[in-house]
C-alpha positions, 0 to 999 in steps of 0.5 A: 577341770571336771572328770568322769568315772573312766571306762576301759577304752574311749571311742572317738566317732560314732559312725558306724564303725566307730559303733561296731567297735563299741558294740564288739567290745561291750560283748568282749566285757569291756566298759566303752565311751563313744565321743563325738562332737556332733551326732551318731552317724553325723558325718560320712555315715549319715551319708552313705548309701548303706552298701555292703560290697565284696563286688568292687574289691580286688583279691587281697586283704580288703576282700578278706575284710569284706568276705568276713564282714558279710558273714558278720552282717548276716549275724547283725541281720539275725539279731537285729532284724528290722532295726538294721534294714539288710537287704541281701539284694545282691549286686549286677555289674554290667558291661557295654561291650565285649572289651569290658566284658571280656575285663569282667571275666578275668576279675571274676575269675580271679575274685571266685579264686579268693571265695567270692560267688560270681554269676556270669550272666550273657547279655540275653538274659540280663532283663530277667534279673532287671527289666528296665535295663538298657537294651544292647549290653554285653552282659554282666556278672552277678554277685549274690553276696552283695548287700545293703543296710540302713547305715544310720539305723544300723549305727544307732542299734549297734550302740544301743546293744552294748546297753550300759557298758556303753556311754555316749558323749556327744557334742564334745570335740576332742582337743588332746589326748591324755598321756602318762610319763611313758607316753602311754595313753590315759584319755582325752580331753574335750571341750567338756572336760576329761575322760580317762581310759587306758585305750583310745580307739581313733575311729574319727573317719575322714578326721582320723588323721587330725586325731593322730597327729594330736597323738603325734603320729602321722597318719595320712587319712584324706576326704575324698568327696562324692555326691548321690541323687535320690529320686522321688520314691517308685514301685521297685524299677532297680532290683539289685544294686547295678553298676557299670563295670569302670566302677570297680576302676575308680574304686582302685584309684588313686586319683584326685580328679573327678571320676564318676561311674553309673551306680543305680540301687532301689530301696525298700521305701522307694527313692532310687539311689544314684552314685557314684563320684569321687574327687579330692577337693578336701572339706569343700561342701559346694553343689557341683552341678557337672557331677550331678548331670554326670551322675543323671546321664550314666544312670539314665543310660543303664535304665532308660526309664529314670529319664522321666523320674524326678531328683528330688535331692542330692547329698554329699559326703566325704570318704575317709581316704587313705593313699593305698586304699586300705584301712587302719586297724589296730594298735598303733606301735608308736603311742602304746593304748591308741588303736586305729579304725578308719581310713576305709575310704567308701567300704567303711559300712560293710568294713565295719563289723569285722574292724569291731571285732578286730579292735576287740580282739587286739583289746581283749588279747584274742587272736585277731580274726585275720591277718591285720599286719596289712593294716597297720596303722604305722606302714606310711612315712612321715613326710619330711617337714611334717605339717601342723595338724589342722583343727583339733577336731575329731569326729566322724565328719 
């Protein structure tokens, strides 16, 4: 079987998280091979809206990640000003009634103690920010730290910034991990041969649990399906990322059942993106007219002007969900040389740079930029009778 010149590490997954891991590792002087069975951003990243959010996160470890990630995205936007299409447009969370507004006020107060900037907007001032919003809303909160990027462009350019230190192996499926006599990582086996390195980073998105299974460890990553409606190009009728207050509860929910909440945002190119839905149905790619109906109804309730606008297309993706809603980031103590960078659910694009920084710090022996103990990959108890891993495919799909 053919072999290739070893790298310092192999990153499995060419989505934005894998690209950020490669980017920061290359900046630290390491050589990286990124392998994916598909293309750059061919999975979850390519189906993402590019949200960089602090507004939807409870105080705690994930919010700490998000706050650091916002500053890193600003740095990347200065380095790659047009290539990532960074837009610091801010978020606006709205409540229909006084009960919802009270809940938002309490939530924002907790966030502000953790370092989030949240500005209360009375109902009679909402139209100063969003002229086309429905009338009669009780009020909302503006989050100026929320932003957006074009995720596929961001992933591609993060990989390119590594220059000769980053090599891409696309269209190669990882079918096994190579280990030494003591179980330490020695590389990966792909459909095209062997790739050698003393470290492997699992950035395989929704297939992160499958890749972990190839190493003989348990990481319960599950796909959580979501749909997005895309309208015809419009003048800028939606200025912020605007969503209803119940979106925050849906993000935090562990339910497998279908949940939808109104999320509407404009894009520099003109189309309006409409979400959001969540459901655990495996990798079922069937079109759900019920989901699309709910998304359209929620969007037009927030922005009545959209009722006469054509939806040009819809697409779906699978968020890599872990049961406690926190990603797995850092070394796996069960397998020397294996690191994880997956399970970010719908926040992977926003949290990509801080994840990459953490992984690079772990590889070089530097102190991570924050406490990574809450993201330990071995925090989940293995099932009593673990099922055999599914398809050995490992990429960010």
